[in-house]
N, C-alpha and C positions, 0 to 999 in steps of 0.2 A: 427462484430462491437467491437472495443476495449473498455475496461472498464478502469476506473481510480483507482489508489491505494488510499485508504483512511487511514488517521491516526486513529489508534484504540483508542487514547486518546481524541481527540477533534472532529474527524469526518471530518476534512478538506480534500477535494479532491486534492491530489497532482498532479502536472503536469507530471505524469508517467503513461503510459498506458500498459495494458496487454490484451491478447486475450483469448478466451474461452478454448482453449486447453493448456493453459500455466500451467507449474508446476515450482514452485520456492521456495527456502528457503535459508537462510544464507546471504541475502543481507540486510545490515543495512542502514537506512536513518535517516535524521534529519527532523522533520516536519517543513514545511515552513509557518504554521499558525501564525498569528500575536502574539498570546499570549501563544502558546504552546512551540515549539522548542524542544520537547522531541525526543529522539532517539528510533527507533523501528525497528524490523526485518520484512521484507516482507515474508509472507508465503502464497503461492497460491497452492491450490490442486483442481484438476478437474475443473479449470476455475473459482473458487471462492476464494476470499481472506479470510483467516482464521485469526481471531483476537488473 
């Protein structure tokens, strides 16, 4: 079952999904939350997002 990437600043669930076995780092996104808009890096280790 896929999980959603969450913004570490406001907690908004982004429309980007990842799976339990995913490993990721170095991808930068801009939050799509209404009042946030901050840029952050996606870090996923062992299927969990690291803030």
